[in-house]
N, CA, C and O atoms as a GROMACS GRO file, in nm:
protein
  448
    1UNK      N    1  14.432 -12.126  -0.260
    1UNK     CA    2  14.534 -12.037  -0.210
    1UNK      C    3  14.666 -12.115  -0.203
    1UNK      O    4  14.670 -12.229  -0.156
    2UNK      N    5  14.769 -12.053  -0.249
    2UNK     CA    6  14.898 -12.122  -0.250
    2UNK      C    7  14.961 -12.119  -0.110
    2UNK      O    8  14.925 -12.037  -0.026
    3UNK      N    9  15.054 -12.209  -0.090
    3UNK     CA   10  15.124 -12.215   0.038
    3UNK      C   11  15.195 -12.083   0.066
    3UNK      O   12  15.200 -12.038   0.181
    4UNK      N   13  15.249 -12.022  -0.036
    4UNK     CA   14  15.319 -11.894  -0.020
    4UNK      C   15  15.223 -11.786   0.034
    4UNK      O   16  15.259 -11.710   0.123
    5UNK      N   17  15.103 -11.780  -0.021
    5UNK     CA   18  15.005 -11.681   0.024
    5UNK      C   19  14.958 -11.709   0.167
    5UNK      O   20  14.937 -11.616   0.244
    6UNK      N   21  14.942 -11.835   0.201
    6UNK     CA   22  14.903 -11.871   0.337
    6UNK      C   23  15.010 -11.828   0.436
    6UNK      O   24  14.980 -11.770   0.540
    7UNK      N   25  15.136 -11.858   0.404
    7UNK     CA   26  15.246 -11.818   0.491
    7UNK      C   27  15.256 -11.667   0.502
    7UNK      O   28  15.278 -11.614   0.611
    8UNK      N   29  15.239 -11.597   0.391
    8UNK     CA   30  15.244 -11.451   0.392
    8UNK      C   31  15.132 -11.395   0.481
    8UNK      O   32  15.156 -11.304   0.560
    9UNK      N   33  15.011 -11.449   0.469
    9UNK     CA   34  14.899 -11.402   0.550
    9UNK      C   35  14.924 -11.429   0.699
    9UNK      O   36  14.894 -11.344   0.783
   10UNK      N   37  14.980 -11.545   0.730
   10UNK     CA   38  15.010 -11.578   0.870
   10UNK      C   39  15.116 -11.483   0.926
   10UNK      O   40  15.102 -11.434   1.038
   11UNK      N   41  15.220 -11.456   0.848
   11UNK     CA   42  15.324 -11.363   0.894
   11UNK      C   43  15.269 -11.222   0.910
   11UNK      O   44  15.306 -11.151   1.003
   12UNK      N   45  15.181 -11.182   0.820
   12UNK     CA   46  15.120 -11.050   0.828
   12UNK      C   47  15.038 -11.037   0.956
   12UNK      O   48  15.047 -10.935   1.025
   13UNK      N   49  14.959 -11.138   0.989
   13UNK     CA   50  14.880 -11.138   1.112
   13UNK      C   51  14.969 -11.134   1.235
   13UNK      O   52  14.940 -11.063   1.330
   14UNK      N   53  15.078 -11.210   1.233
   14UNK     CA   54  15.170 -11.212   1.346
   14UNK      C   55  15.235 -11.074   1.362
   14UNK      O   56  15.261 -11.031   1.474
   15UNK      N   57  15.261 -11.007   1.252
   15UNK     CA   58  15.320 -10.874   1.258
   15UNK      C   59  15.227 -10.775   1.324
   15UNK      O   60  15.271 -10.693   1.405
   16UNK      N   61  15.099 -10.780   1.290
   16UNK     CA   62  15.002 -10.691   1.353
   16UNK      C   63  14.988 -10.722   1.501
   16UNK      O   64  14.977 -10.630   1.582
   17UNK      N   65  14.988 -10.848   1.538
   17UNK     CA   66  14.979 -10.885   1.680
   17UNK      C   67  15.102 -10.837   1.755
   17UNK      O   68  15.091 -10.788   1.867
   18UNK      N   69  15.219 -10.849   1.694
   18UNK     CA   70  15.342 -10.802   1.757
   18UNK      C   71  15.341 -10.652   1.775
   18UNK      O   72  15.386 -10.601   1.878
   19UNK      N   73  15.289 -10.579   1.676
   19UNK     CA   74  15.282 -10.433   1.687
   19UNK      C   75  15.187 -10.392   1.798
   19UNK      O   76  15.214 -10.297   1.871
   20UNK      N   77  15.076 -10.463   1.813
   20UNK     CA   78  14.981 -10.432   1.920
   20UNK      C   79  15.043 -10.457   2.056
   20UNK      O   80  15.020 -10.380   2.149
   21UNK      N   81  15.121 -10.564   2.069
   21UNK     CA   82  15.184 -10.594   2.197
   21UNK      C   83  15.299 -10.499   2.228
   21UNK      O   84  15.333 -10.481   2.345
   22UNK      N   85  15.359 -10.438   2.126
   22UNK     CA   86  15.472 -10.349   2.147
   22UNK      C   87  15.427 -10.217   2.210
   22UNK      O   88  15.506 -10.151   2.276
   23UNK      N   89  15.301 -10.179   2.190
   23UNK     CA   90  15.249 -10.057   2.249
   23UNK      C   91  15.207 -10.085   2.392
   23UNK      O   92  15.184 -10.200   2.429
   24UNK      N   93  15.196  -9.981   2.471
   24UNK     CA   94  15.155 -10.000   2.609
   24UNK      C   95  15.040  -9.906   2.644
   24UNK      O   96  15.016  -9.807   2.575
   25UNK      N   97  14.973  -9.939   2.751
   25UNK     CA   98  14.866  -9.854   2.803
   25UNK      C   99  14.931  -9.748   2.891
   25UNK      O  100  14.990  -9.781   2.994
   26UNK      N  101  14.921  -9.623   2.852
   26UNK     CA  102  14.985  -9.516   2.927
   26UNK      C  103  14.890  -9.447   3.025
   26UNK      O  104  14.924  -9.343   3.081
   27UNK      N  105  14.772  -9.505   3.045
   27UNK     CA  106  14.680  -9.445   3.142
   27UNK      C  107  14.720  -9.486   3.283
   27UNK      O  108  14.772  -9.595   3.306
   28UNK      N  109  14.693  -9.396   3.377
   28UNK     CA  110  14.724  -9.423   3.517
   28UNK      C  111  14.631  -9.341   3.605
   28UNK      O  112  14.565  -9.248   3.557
   29UNK      N  113  14.625  -9.376   3.732
   29UNK     CA  114  14.543  -9.305   3.829
   29UNK      C  115  14.633  -9.238   3.931
   29UNK      O  116  14.722  -9.300   3.988
   30UNK      N  117  14.610  -9.109   3.954
   30UNK     CA  118  14.674  -9.038   4.063
   30UNK      C  119  14.585  -9.053   4.185
   30UNK      O  120  14.468  -9.015   4.181
   31UNK      N  121  14.640  -9.107   4.292
   31UNK     CA  122  14.564  -9.130   4.416
   31UNK      C  123  14.628  -9.047   4.527
   31UNK      O  124  14.749  -9.052   4.547
   32UNK      N  125  14.544  -8.972   4.598
   32UNK     CA  126  14.595  -8.890   4.707
   32UNK      C  127  14.568  -8.960   4.841
   32UNK      O  128  14.455  -8.965   4.889
   33UNK      N  129  14.674  -9.013   4.900
   33UNK     CA  130  14.669  -9.073   5.034
   33UNK      C  131  14.768  -9.003   5.127
   33UNK      O  132  14.827  -9.065   5.216
   34UNK      N  133  14.785  -8.874   5.104
   34UNK     CA  134  14.888  -8.799   5.176
   34UNK      C  135  14.838  -8.733   5.303
   34UNK      O  136  14.918  -8.690   5.387
   35UNK      N  137  14.707  -8.724   5.318
   35UNK     CA  138  14.653  -8.652   5.434
   35UNK      C  139  14.642  -8.503   5.410
   35UNK      O  140  14.599  -8.430   5.498
   36UNK      N  141  14.681  -8.457   5.291
   36UNK     CA  142  14.676  -8.315   5.256
   36UNK      C  143  14.621  -8.300   5.115
   36UNK      O  144  14.604  -8.398   5.043
   37UNK      N  145  14.595  -8.177   5.076
   37UNK     CA  146  14.542  -8.150   4.943
   37UNK      C  147  14.655  -8.134   4.842
   37UNK      O  148  14.750  -8.059   4.866
   38UNK      N  149  14.644  -8.204   4.729
   38UNK     CA  150  14.737  -8.186   4.618
   38UNK      C  151  14.686  -8.068   4.536
   38UNK      O  152  14.575  -8.071   4.482
   39UNK      N  153  14.768  -7.965   4.528
   39UNK     CA  154  14.731  -7.841   4.459
   39UNK      C  155  14.766  -7.845   4.311
   39UNK      O  156  14.691  -7.796   4.227
   40UNK      N  157  14.882  -7.906   4.278
   40UNK     CA  158  14.930  -7.911   4.140
   40UNK      C  159  14.988  -8.049   4.112
   40UNK      O  160  15.040  -8.116   4.201
   41UNK      N  161  14.979  -8.090   3.984
   41UNK     CA  162  15.033  -8.219   3.943
   41UNK      C  163  15.091  -8.204   3.803
   41UNK      O  164  15.024  -8.158   3.711
   42UNK      N  165  15.217  -8.245   3.790
   42UNK     CA  166  15.288  -8.237   3.662
   42UNK      C  167  15.342  -8.375   3.626
   42UNK      O  168  15.383  -8.451   3.713
   43UNK      N  169  15.342  -8.405   3.497
   43UNK     CA  170  15.408  -8.527   3.450
   43UNK      C  171  15.441  -8.513   3.303
   43UNK      O  172  15.379  -8.436   3.230
   44UNK      N  173  15.539  -8.591   3.261
   44UNK     CA  174  15.578  -8.590   3.121
   44UNK      C  175  15.698  -8.679   3.099
   44UNK      O  176  15.755  -8.733   3.193
   45UNK      N  177  15.734  -8.693   2.974
   45UNK     CA  178  15.848  -8.775   2.936
   45UNK      C  179  15.973  -8.731   3.010
   45UNK      O  180  15.998  -8.612   3.027
   46UNK      N  181  16.051  -8.828   3.054
   46UNK     CA  182  16.177  -8.798   3.123
   46UNK      C  183  16.275  -8.724   3.031
   46UNK      O  184  16.370  -8.663   3.079
   47UNK      N  185  16.253  -8.729   2.901
   47UNK     CA  186  16.339  -8.660   2.805
   47UNK      C  187  16.313  -8.509   2.803
   47UNK      O  188  16.395  -8.433   2.752
   48UNK      N  189  16.200  -8.465   2.857
   48UNK     CA  190  16.167  -8.323   2.861
   48UNK      C  191  16.248  -8.253   2.969
   48UNK      O  192  16.282  -8.312   3.072
   49UNK      N  193  16.278  -8.126   2.945
   49UNK     CA  194  16.351  -8.046   3.044
   49UNK      C  195  16.256  -7.969   3.135
   49UNK      O  196  16.292  -7.940   3.249
   50UNK      N  197  16.140  -7.936   3.089
   50UNK     CA  198  16.044  -7.853   3.162
   50UNK      C  199  15.925  -7.937   3.210
   50UNK      O  200  15.892  -8.038   3.149
   51UNK      N  201  15.861  -7.894   3.317
   51UNK     CA  202  15.745  -7.966   3.368
   51UNK      C  203  15.619  -7.939   3.287
   51UNK      O  204  15.529  -8.023   3.284
   52UNK      N  205  15.610  -7.826   3.221
   52UNK     CA  206  15.490  -7.797   3.144
   52UNK      C  207  15.380  -7.740   3.233
   52UNK      O  208  15.408  -7.672   3.332
   53UNK      N  209  15.255  -7.767   3.195
   53UNK     CA  210  15.141  -7.709   3.266
   53UNK      C  211  15.091  -7.803   3.375
   53UNK      O  212  15.108  -7.924   3.369
   54UNK      N  213  15.029  -7.742   3.474
   54UNK     CA  214  14.967  -7.817   3.583
   54UNK      C  215  14.852  -7.900   3.526
   54UNK      O  216  14.758  -7.845   3.470
   55UNK      N  217  14.860  -8.032   3.541
   55UNK     CA  218  14.760  -8.122   3.484
   55UNK      C  219  14.628  -8.121   3.560
   55UNK      O  220  14.527  -8.169   3.508
   56UNK      N  221  14.626  -8.066   3.681
   56UNK     CA  222  14.500  -8.054   3.754
   56UNK      C  223  14.422  -7.931   3.711
   56UNK      O  224  14.301  -7.922   3.734
   57UNK      N  225  14.490  -7.837   3.648
   57UNK     CA  226  14.423  -7.715   3.603
   57UNK      C  227  14.366  -7.639   3.721
   57UNK      O  228  14.439  -7.606   3.815
   58UNK      N  229  14.237  -7.611   3.717
   58UNK     CA  230  14.172  -7.538   3.827
   58UNK      C  231  14.125  -7.631   3.938
   58UNK      O  232  14.074  -7.585   4.040
   59UNK      N  233  14.144  -7.761   3.919
   59UNK     CA  234  14.103  -7.859   4.020
   59UNK      C  235  14.211  -7.879   4.125
   59UNK      O  236  14.327  -7.842   4.104
   60UNK      N  237  14.173  -7.937   4.238
   60UNK     CA  238  14.267  -7.986   4.338
   60UNK      C  239  14.226  -8.129   4.369
   60UNK      O  240  14.116  -8.172   4.333
   61UNK      N  241  14.314  -8.202   4.435
   61UNK     CA  242  14.285  -8.340   4.471
   61UNK      C  243  14.296  -8.351   4.623
   61UNK      O  244  14.407  -8.356   4.678
   62UNK      N  245  14.181  -8.356   4.690
   62UNK     CA  246  14.182  -8.365   4.835
   62UNK      C  247  14.216  -8.507   4.877
   62UNK      O  248  14.205  -8.601   4.797
   63UNK      N  249  14.258  -8.523   5.001
   63UNK     CA  250  14.294  -8.654   5.052
   63UNK      C  251  14.180  -8.754   5.030
   63UNK      O  252  14.064  -8.725   5.058
   64UNK      N  253  14.216  -8.871   4.980
   64UNK     CA  254  14.118  -8.976   4.954
   64UNK      C  255  14.064  -8.976   4.812
   64UNK      O  256  14.002  -9.074   4.771
   65UNK      N  257  14.086  -8.871   4.736
   65UNK     CA  258  14.037  -8.865   4.598
   65UNK      C  259  14.139  -8.922   4.501
   65UNK      O  260  14.257  -8.936   4.533
   66UNK      N  261  14.089  -8.955   4.381
   66UNK     CA  262  14.176  -9.001   4.273
   66UNK      C  263  14.129  -8.942   4.141
   66UNK      O  264  14.015  -8.897   4.128
   67UNK      N  265  14.219  -8.942   4.044
   67UNK     CA  266  14.187  -8.889   3.912
   67UNK      C  267  14.267  -8.965   3.807
   67UNK      O  268  14.383  -8.998   3.829
   68UNK      N  269  14.204  -8.993   3.692
   68UNK     CA  270  14.269  -9.066   3.582
   68UNK      C  271  14.339  -8.970   3.487
   68UNK      O  272  14.292  -8.860   3.460
   69UNK      N  273  14.454  -9.016   3.437
   69UNK     CA  274  14.531  -8.942   3.339
   69UNK      C  275  14.585  -9.038   3.235
   69UNK      O  276  14.583  -9.159   3.254
   70UNK      N  277  14.634  -8.983   3.125
   70UNK     CA  278  14.702  -9.062   3.022
   70UNK      C  279  14.829  -8.988   2.982
   70UNK      O  280  14.824  -8.872   2.940
   71UNK      N  281  14.941  -9.056   2.996
   71UNK     CA  282  15.069  -8.998   2.956
   71UNK      C  283  15.077  -8.998   2.803
   71UNK      O  284  15.028  -9.090   2.738
   72UNK      N  285  15.137  -8.897   2.748
   72UNK     CA  286  15.152  -8.888   2.602
   72UNK      C  287  15.258  -8.981   2.549
   72UNK      O  288  15.250  -9.028   2.436
   73UNK      N  289  15.358  -9.009   2.633
   73UNK     CA  290  15.472  -9.088   2.587
   73UNK      C  291  15.487  -9.215   2.668
   73UNK      O  292  15.480  -9.213   2.791
   74UNK      N  293  15.508  -9.326   2.599
   74UNK     CA  294  15.538  -9.452   2.666
   74UNK      C  295  15.680  -9.446   2.720
   74UNK      O  296  15.758  -9.359   2.681
   75UNK      N  297  15.712  -9.537   2.808
   75UNK     CA  298  15.847  -9.542   2.864
   75UNK      C  299  15.863  -9.456   2.986
   75UNK      O  300  15.769  -9.440   3.064
   76UNK      N  301  15.982  -9.401   3.005
   76UNK     CA  302  16.017  -9.327   3.127
   76UNK      C  303  15.945  -9.192   3.134
   76UNK      O  304  15.951  -9.112   3.040
   77UNK      N  305  15.878  -9.169   3.246
   77UNK     CA  306  15.809  -9.043   3.272
   77UNK      C  307  15.848  -8.994   3.411
   77UNK      O  308  15.882  -9.073   3.500
   78UNK      N  309  15.841  -8.861   3.428
   78UNK     CA  310  15.868  -8.797   3.557
   78UNK      C  311  15.738  -8.739   3.611
   78UNK      O  312  15.649  -8.701   3.535
   79UNK      N  313  15.726  -8.734   3.745
   79UNK     CA  314  15.604  -8.686   3.811
   79UNK      C  315  15.641  -8.588   3.921
   79UNK      O  316  15.742  -8.604   3.990
   80UNK      N  317  15.559  -8.485   3.936
   80UNK     CA  318  15.580  -8.386   4.041
   80UNK      C  319  15.446  -8.347   4.101
   80UNK      O  320  15.349  -8.322   4.029
   81UNK      N  321  15.443  -8.342   4.234
   81UNK     CA  322  15.324  -8.300   4.307
   81UNK      C  323  15.359  -8.178   4.390
   81UNK      O  324  15.468  -8.170   4.448
   82UNK      N  325  15.266  -8.082   4.394
   82UNK     CA  326  15.278  -7.966   4.482
   82UNK      C  327  15.156  -7.968   4.574
   82UNK      O  328  15.042  -7.964   4.528
   83UNK      N  329  15.182  -7.974   4.704
   83UNK     CA  330  15.073  -7.972   4.801
   83UNK      C  331  15.029  -7.828   4.827
   83UNK      O  332  15.100  -7.733   4.792
   84UNK      N  333  14.912  -7.814   4.888
   84UNK     CA  334  14.855  -7.681   4.916
   84UNK      C  335  14.947  -7.595   5.002
   84UNK      O  336  14.943  -7.473   4.993
   85UNK      N  337  15.028  -7.658   5.086
   85UNK     CA  338  15.120  -7.581   5.172
   85UNK      C  339  15.249  -7.543   5.101
   85UNK      O  340  15.336  -7.479   5.162
   86UNK      N  341  15.265  -7.580   4.974
   86UNK     CA  342  15.381  -7.544   4.896
   86UNK      C  343  15.490  -7.651   4.891
   86UNK      O  344  15.582  -7.640   4.810
   87UNK      N  345  15.481  -7.755   4.976
   87UNK     CA  346  15.578  -7.865   4.970
   87UNK      C  347  15.566  -7.938   4.837
   87UNK      O  348  15.457  -7.944   4.778
   88UNK      N  349  15.677  -7.994   4.789
   88UNK     CA  350  15.676  -8.065   4.662
   88UNK      C  351  15.742  -8.201   4.677
   88UNK      O  352  15.818  -8.225   4.770
   89UNK      N  353  15.711  -8.290   4.584
   89UNK     CA  354  15.777  -8.420   4.575
   89UNK      C  355  15.787  -8.455   4.427
   89UNK      O  356  15.698  -8.425   4.348
   90UNK      N  357  15.899  -8.520   4.392
   90UNK     CA  358  15.921  -8.562   4.254
   90UNK      C  359  15.954  -8.710   4.250
   90UNK      O  360  16.014  -8.765   4.343
   91UNK      N  361  15.913  -8.773   4.142
   91UNK     CA  362  15.941  -8.915   4.117
   91UNK      C  363  15.988  -8.924   3.972
   91UNK      O  364  15.913  -8.889   3.881
   92UNK      N  365  16.110  -8.970   3.951
   92UNK     CA  366  16.171  -8.963   3.820
   92UNK      C  367  16.188  -9.100   3.755
   92UNK      O  368  16.203  -9.202   3.822
   93UNK      N  369  16.185  -9.097   3.621
   93UNK     CA  370  16.215  -9.213   3.536
   93UNK      C  371  16.131  -9.336   3.571
   93UNK      O  372  16.185  -9.444   3.594
   94UNK      N  373  16.000  -9.320   3.576
   94UNK     CA  374  15.907  -9.429   3.602
   94UNK      C  375  15.854  -9.481   3.469
   94UNK      O  376  15.804  -9.404   3.388
   95UNK      N  377  15.864  -9.610   3.447
   95UNK     CA  378  15.815  -9.671   3.324
   95UNK      C  379  15.663  -9.676   3.329
   95UNK      O  380  15.605  -9.758   3.400
   96UNK      N  381  15.600  -9.590   3.254
   96UNK     CA  382  15.453  -9.580   3.255
   96UNK      C  383  15.387  -9.704   3.197
   96UNK      O  384  15.268  -9.727   3.221
   97UNK      N  385  15.461  -9.784   3.122
   97UNK     CA  386  15.406  -9.906   3.063
   97UNK      C  387  15.379 -10.014   3.170
   97UNK      O  388  15.300 -10.105   3.147
   98UNK      N  389  15.443 -10.003   3.284
   98UNK     CA  390  15.424 -10.103   3.390
   98UNK      C  391  15.369 -10.040   3.517
   98UNK      O  392  15.365 -10.105   3.622
   99UNK      N  393  15.327  -9.914   3.510
   99UNK     CA  394  15.274  -9.842   3.626
   99UNK      C  395  15.129  -9.806   3.601
   99UNK      O  396  15.095  -9.751   3.496
  100UNK      N  397  15.044  -9.838   3.696
  100UNK     CA  398  14.903  -9.803   3.680
  100UNK      C  399  14.855  -9.702   3.784
  100UNK      O  400  14.747  -9.644   3.771
  101UNK      N  401  14.938  -9.679   3.887
  101UNK     CA  402  14.900  -9.584   3.992
  101UNK      C  403  15.020  -9.500   4.033
  101UNK      O  404  15.131  -9.550   4.050
  102UNK      N  405  14.994  -9.371   4.049
  102UNK     CA  406  15.088  -9.279   4.113
  102UNK      C  407  15.019  -9.236   4.241
  102UNK      O  408  14.909  -9.181   4.238
  103UNK      N  409  15.084  -9.262   4.355
  103UNK     CA  410  15.020  -9.240   4.484
  103UNK      C  411  15.094  -9.132   4.562
  103UNK      O  412  15.215  -9.144   4.586
  104UNK      N  413  15.022  -9.027   4.601
  104UNK     CA  414  15.076  -8.925   4.690
  104UNK      C  415  15.059  -8.978   4.832
  104UNK      O  416  14.949  -9.010   4.875
  105UNK      N  417  15.171  -8.987   4.904
  105UNK     CA  418  15.170  -9.038   5.042
  105UNK      C  419  15.224  -8.929   5.135
  105UNK      O  420  15.264  -8.822   5.089
  106UNK      N  421  15.225  -8.956   5.261
  106UNK     CA  422  15.282  -8.862   5.359
  106UNK      C  423  15.432  -8.844   5.336
  106UNK      O  424  15.488  -8.741   5.374
  107UNK      N  425  15.497  -8.943   5.275
  107UNK     CA  426  15.641  -8.939   5.253
  107UNK      C  427  15.680  -8.890   5.114
  107UNK      O  428  15.799  -8.869   5.088
  108UNK      N  429  15.586  -8.871   5.024
  108UNK     CA  430  15.620  -8.829   4.888
  108UNK      C  431  15.530  -8.892   4.784
  108UNK      O  432  15.408  -8.894   4.799
  109UNK      N  433  15.592  -8.945   4.678
  109UNK     CA  434  15.517  -9.006   4.568
  109UNK      C  435  15.570  -9.148   4.548
  109UNK      O  436  15.690  -9.172   4.555
  110UNK      N  437  15.477  -9.241   4.522
  110UNK     CA  438  15.513  -9.379   4.492
  110UNK      C  439  15.447  -9.422   4.361
  110UNK      O  440  15.338  -9.375   4.328
  111UNK      N  441  15.513  -9.510   4.288
  111UNK     CA  442  15.456  -9.569   4.165
  111UNK      C  443  15.420  -9.712   4.196
  111UNK      O  444  15.496  -9.783   4.260
  112UNK      N  445  15.304  -9.753   4.151
  112UNK     CA  446  15.258  -9.891   4.171
  112UNK      C  447  15.202  -9.946   4.042
  112UNK      O  448  15.157 -10.061   4.038
   0.00000   0.00000   0.00000
């Protein structure tokens, strides 16, 4: 194998490693520590204008429960929770690449 081919193969491998590192894990856990039932949960890219569909569907998240989700888009995402009593909380422009938990608290929503 020539030196040129060895260098090309090394650069090709480094390119694939760089591409893998450029992507992020968009999965996260919604944790309810609010003392109340979460009735609805919305999230999506901060570039979207609408909240879309309730990600809990027919489910609810009672206090102490958690549920896993995966965001469709890396980068900035917005989150909205609606409690059973109708109160809401929003958390905007959270980098999902560095966030693994969205926590419903008595004061609102936190990203961790």
